[in-house]
N, C-alpha and C positions, 0 to 999 in steps of 0.2 A: 602573162603567166606565172609572175610570183602571184598576183592577186588571187587566182584561181586556186594556186596552190592554197595559201594563207587562209581562205573559204571552205576549203573541202579538209584541211588539218581542223578549221574551229569547229566543223560539222561533227567530226570524228570524235573529238574531244566531250563535245556535250552529248552526243549517242553514248558515250562509256558512262557520262557522270550524271547524267540524269534517269528516275526510276524509270524501267518500259511502263509502257501501258499497254497492257493486253489481254484479252479474256482470261477468263479462271480454266488453270488448268485442267485438263483432261483427267487428271489423277483425283481432282476434287472429289470427296464423298460427298454425294447427297444428305439431307435429311429426311427423308425416305427411301429405302434399298429394298430389293429383293434377295430372300435365299440366304442373306446372312448380315451381321454388321459389315459396314463398307465393304457390301457387293455391287448388286448390278441398281444404277438408279432407278426409281419409279419413274416413267415418261409421264407427260403432260396429255392427257387424254386418257390414260387408263383409269379403266373402272376398277376400285375396291370393294369389295364386302367384306361382311362378317355378320357372323348368326350369334346367338346368345351362344354362352359359353357353356358347355357340358354340363349339365345336369344345378342348371339354374336359371332362375325366373326374372324377369322383368318385373319390378312392383311400382305399382305409384299411391303409395298409404297416405293415411288421412296426417300423419304426422311424421317426424324427421327419425321418430323411435319406436313407432307404433308399429301392429302388422295388421291393422282395418285398412283396406281399399281392395285393389285390382290386384291381382297376378297374369301374366301371361309367363309359359314355357318353348313359344316360342317366336322370334322377331328375328328381322335381321334390317341392316342399312345399306345404301348402294351409294357411294360418292366417285366422282369421277377427279383426278389429281389436275390442278389448274396451275400450280407453280409447285416447282421440288427445287430450291435453289442450294447450294452447297450447304453444308454443315462448319459450323451453328449457326442457326437459322429456323426460320419457320415455313413449312410447305403450307398449301391451303388447296382445299380440295371444297367441291359443290354436291352437298349431298342433297339429292335426287330424289330418294325415298327411304322412309323406313315405315318398314310395316310390322304390323300386329295379326298374329294368327286366331282371328276370335274364337276359334275350335280349341286353343290352347288356355285361353282367360278364363277365371274364377272370378266371384268377387265373396267376400265375407261381410258387406256392410248392411244391419240389419234392414232387412225390407226389398232386398236386391235378389231376385232369383237367376239371373243372370246377364252374359256379356255378349251382346248382339255383335259388336265392332267399337275399334279402336284406331282410330285413322289419327295420321300426323299431318298437320296442313301447313298451308302459306310454303310449303316447298317450291325452290329449292333454297335449303340453309348453306350458308359456307362455314367450314370448316377448317381449321388453322392446327395445324399440330408442329407444337415446336420441340428442337433439340431435347430439351431439358424434359421433356413430355407430359407436358402441360397442352390439352386440348381444348380447345372454344369454339363452340357454335354459336352461330347467331342468324338472325334474320335479314333477309333484305331491309333497307333504309326507311324508315314508316310501318313497318310491318314488325309482326310478334312469332315467337314460336308458340305453336298451338296445336292442341290434340284436345279430340272430340270423343267421348266416351257415348255410347248408345247402351240403356241398361234397360233388362227387363225385370220388372219389378209388380207386387201385386195391385198395382193401379194403373198400367200399362206401362207403354215403352214411355222412358226420359232421356232426355239429352245433358251430356255434364260437358261443359267447355273448359279448359285449363290454357290458359297462358303464361307466360315467361318470358323474362327480355332476353337470356340467352344461357346457356349450359356450359359448365365446366368438367371435364374428367381428366383420366389419368392415361397415358399409353405407358405398356410396361412389354419389354422385350422377353421376359421370361416366358408368357405364353403368347404372346403376339397380340395382346389384347388392349382393349380401351373399356375401361370403367366408370361408371356415374354414380357418385352415391348422395343420396337425398338433395334432389336439385329440386328446387324449390318453383314449385307453379301454385298461382291464383284462380280460384276460379271465377270464369268472368260471367256464366249464365248456366241456368240450370236448376231445376227444385232442390227442396230441403233435402230428399235424400243424395243429391251432390256433394261428398264432404267440401269446408269450404276452402281447404289447400290441400295442394297434391306433391307428395316429395318422392322425384322418380329416383332411383334405381335402378340399374343394370349392368351387367359385363359382357362385352362382346368380344368373343373371342374363336376361332383365330381371326386377325385380320388378312386380306390374300389378295393378291394382284397377279389374275389368271393362274390362280392355284398356286402360286408361290406364296409363302412366308411374306409378309410386311416389317421390316426393321426401322424403329428411330434412331438417329446417329445424330 
């Protein structure tokens, strides 16, 4: 009896002195929430969408500071949440679609009459969103981020293919937006009318989850 009593006492002391190993508290705030900062956690499997911010355009210009290239006033991305840990941390998403409405696209490149289509290839991409607002888009291992533009020219239709190893943007809670600024693409195929380098700039807002605004914590 005395031995069992001593063992029970020892176990009780250990339980009081050792740190508890338990799952994260239900009060933990996730990196991505809806409704407000510190709001309801975005659930794994939720689909997030965002159009271009009102009054803006997505552009692919031939230089980081120039204005010659392609411009679209209608674009949208769609991504599925794959991990949303407690903040501070990094949430991940699978970007399954990034579309551009060709009817909204124009070109001011000499010799180009119009834009037939702009297609984002090799999806899905992995998108990570860190608590500090850094957004990173990366392709699958062995792949690349790729955009194909089909343009109408005086000499007929041409296809321009541009690639980038990754993209980096910034998320803002001010207007629930994601901004990409002068992200560098390199032409991998196409005629001389396809500029050698492309610099992608766009602001997507608001980012929503089933109609609810998404915040980064």
